[in-house]
N, C-alpha and C positions, 0 to 999 in steps of 0.2 A: 429374439436378439440375434443378428448377425453376427457371425463368429470370425475373427482376423486371428491368424496364427494361435490357436487355442484361446485366445483371451475375449471374452465378452465385450462388446460394444452396444450403445444405445443413444437414442435422442432424448434429450432431457429439456424440457422447458420448464422454467422457473416464471409464472405469470401470475401477478395480483393487482386489485385496484388501488391505488393511492390516493387516500381522501384529505384534503387539506382545507383551513379556512385562511382567508384573505383578509390582510390587514387592510387600512385604509388607501394605500398607494397602489398595492396590486391590484385590489378592486377596482379604482378607478382605472388602471390601465386596460383591464381585460373588458370591463363593463364598454370603456373606449372604444376597443375594437370593433364590439358587436356595433358600435354608431359609428364605425369608420372615421375614429378620431385616434391619432396618436398621441401618446403623452409619455413625456418624460419627466425626470425630478431633477429640482436645481440645488446643487451642493453650497456649501459655505463659501467657496472660493468663485463661484460663478459657472462650474460646469455644470452641462446638461446630459444626465443619463438615460438612456435608452435601450434595452428595458430598465425600467426604474427600480431602484430597490428603496428599503425604508430607512437606511443606514449607511451613511458615508464611509465608503469601503477605505478610505485613507485615515480620517479622523475618529470613525465610528460615532458620529454625532448624527442624532435623528433629524432625517430630513423631510419636509412635507409639502414644499413649494412645487407645484406642478406646472408645465408648461405645454403648449401643443406645439408638434413640431412637423414637417410637411411629410407627404408620403413619396418622397422622391428623396434618391440618396446616391451613395458613390461606394462601390464594391472596394473594400481593402485587401481583403485576401479571397481565396477560394478553393475549393476541392472538388473534383467531377466524381459522380457517382454512376457508374455506367451499369449497375445491376440494381434497380430498387428493392428494396426489401418492404414486406407486407407492413402497412402502417404509416410510411413515409409521404412525405407531401405529394408528390407525383408519383404516376406509376410508368413511367417512362425514364431513361436516362435525365439526370438533369446535374446542377452545380449546386454543392453546399457553400453560400457566400457569406462571408460578415459585411453589412452594410451599415455604414454611418449616415444615418438620416439627416438629410437638410435641417440645421439647428441643434443638432445632437452632436456631443462628443466622444461619445462610445459608438460601439458597432452592434448590430442586432444580428443572430444566425439565423438563416432561413433559407429556404430553396430557391433556386433563381432558373427560370424555363428558357432553358437555350437551345438551341439544336444540335450543339456538339460543342465538346473542349475548346476548339478552336474560336469559338465566338464569345469566349469568357476572357477576360483580362482584369486586373487589378487596375481601378480608375474608371472603369467603366460605370456608366451614368444609369438608375435602375429606378423602377417605380414598384410599389405595391397594386398587386391585383387581389382585390378582395373576392373573398369567398362568397356565393350566392346568398347561402344560408349560415347566419352568422349567431354565435350562442354566447359569446365572450369568453373566447378561449385563444390561443395563440395560433389556432388553424383557421382562426377569422381571417387572417393572412393566407390566401390561398398559396401564394409564392409573390416573389419578385419577378419583373419583365423587363428587358432592356429598354431604356428610355433615352432621347436626347443624344448626346456627344461625349465622348470618353473624355476622361480629363488624364493629364500626364500622372505619372508616378508620384513626382515631387509635389505637385497639388495635394496628391492623397497623402502624404505623409506630414504636410503643414500641421501645425497646432499653433493653439494660443491666439490665432487672429479671430476679429469679430466674424460672427457666423455669417454675415452678407459679403464677405470677401475670401475667407480661407480656400473657398475651393472654385472660385472664380464663376460661379453660377448663379450671383445675385440672391440666393436664398433668403428668404426672410427670416428676421431675428423671431425667436420661440416667443409664442404669444401665452402670456398666463391664463393658465384655466383652473376653474375650481373644484374639478373634478367630480362634480355631482351630475348624476344622471338618473333617470326613471329606473326603476327597478333594477338597482345595481347587482351584480355577480358577487356574492360573499363567499362563495366555494368552490372547489373544483374538484372533480375524481380524474385522475390520470393514470392510464393504465401503464404497468411497467411489465416488461418482458424481455428473459434473457434466455436465447437458445444455445445449449450446450451438445457436444457428443461425448458421452460420459463413457469411459473406460475403466472399469472397477479394478482392473490388474489380475495378476494369476492368483493370489490367496484370494480375493473374494469372486474371481469365477467360479473357483472350485467350489468356494460355498454357496453361491446360487444355483451351480448346477446341482448340487446335491439337494438344495430347498425345491427343486422341479420335480425331485424324487420322494420327495415327502421327508428327506431325511435332515439333520443340522449337524455341521461339521466345525470344528474349531481348529486351532493349530496350538501346539504346545509349546513352549518356551525352553530352549535345551538349557536355559542358565537356570532359572527359578522355577521349572517345570509347571507354572501355571497354564492354564489351557484358555486361550482367548477365544473371544466370540462376539462378533464376526471377525473374523480373521483379518489382519490388515498387512500379513506378511513380516512382520517384524513385531517382539513384544513391547508393549505400551509402557511398562515397567524398566525391563532392562535395556532394549532398543536393540537387540540382536536379532537377526533375520529368524524366522522360523517356518519349517516345512514340514514337520512331523504334523499329519492329520490326525484327528479323533474325533469319532462320532460321539455325540452328546445327547442327552434328553431321551424321547422327546418329552417326559415330565420334567417339571421343575418345582419353583418355590417364588410366591410373591415375596418379593424383599420390601418393598416400598411402592407406594401407588398415591394416585390422584382421583379426585372426582370431577368431571367437566362437565360443567353446566352452561357452556355456550356452544351453540350449534354452528357448526363450521360449514360454511359455504360449498356446495358441491359434493358433500359428505352425506350420504343416507345413512346416516347413526343417530337416534333419538337421543336427546340428552334427557338425564343426566347418564353419563357411563363413565366406567372407570379404565384408566392407561396406568399401566403398572411396569417397574422394573421385574422382570423374571428371571430367575438363575436355573438354567436348565442343569440337570443331574450331569454332573461331570464338568461343568463350565465354571469357570472362576472369575468371569464377569458375566454381569446380567443383562439381557436384552430387554428392549420396550416392546410391550405387546397390551393389546388390550383385551380386557376382562369381561366375560358376558358369560350367560348362564346360569346368573344368581344376581339376586337382587343388590344394586350397587351399595347400599349401606351394610351389606353383610362381606362385602370383599374385606380382607385383613392380611397384615402381615403373617407370613408364615403359612398361609394357604397354599395348597399342593392344587396344581391345574395341569392340563395337557394340550395340544394344539389341535384346532379344527380347521381342516382344510375346506375352501372354499372349491369348486369344481373349475378344473383349469388353472387355479392360481400357481404361484410360485412360491407364495409366501402362506403361512397361518393368518386366516380371516381372523381369528381371536383364539383366546384360552378360555377353558372352563374347568371349573373345579373336578377333581378326581374322585373324590369321595375318601381319600385317604385322611388320617388324623393329621392337623396340621403338624410342619415340621418344628422341630424345636429352635429357639431362636440361636443358639451357639452354633448351629449349623450353617447359618446365613449372615451373621453379624457383622463377616469383614466383606459380605458382599453388598453393603448399604451404599 
């Protein structure tokens, strides 16, 4: 970890695949993209929503009537992306645009391939550029590209008129569609990722530095005298600042635990295994830790354990039994 003015910082990435099933409307929309067909849904008052939803956002009424709209449209607003991030639609600077497709009453967010911000404006006409390989996802639209003649801002702001006159483009009225396609898309897996720069603060910096030396330190509250671990810089009970460091452990007591039977992705630990709350000697809060070196069905409350450090790691890999007699319940009942 790089150190800045005595406080640790490190990159932190939160990433996981999000799997969801699709209802009939979303299924038809994404399958339509695969077939180069753009679908919207019609509300009770005649508005066409693209992308479609299954319930009217105003009345909450279920809506299922699908229509096909045009692959051309008008930019209603935009923002320039000067430095594309991994996973974004284009690998060069581009514009994020809200595009109201011809025949729709709402706008679709996507990327616009443009040479620079001076080439983008509200009211410009654009069209879909389809991806060469389409799988039934929003990425089947590779991006939008400039097309035809831009409209005035007043035309863009107009609402409520028929679709073939509101934008002055002669755009056709949306065509009803049954939403039926061969081999429909019924579910999607969308990757979710957040990148952080994490700064643990002074208290946890001291805690992590001690762990690198195979020691565990907490901080004592000046009011209630409880030792908190990991230290947060303030007592969680009293709310007052803490700065008195106390070395605790290394041994401790299992207070509560659970048996894990579901194998986590990218975690090289065979199931079942035990994850426990462990109260280190001298601490007034319990830590989380994995218990190993003992059959999972022999782990119990009161079991005395000690840390096992993996080579080069800053934290214990797991805790194992010490062979001591179990701790008396009264010694840890307040730490459950």
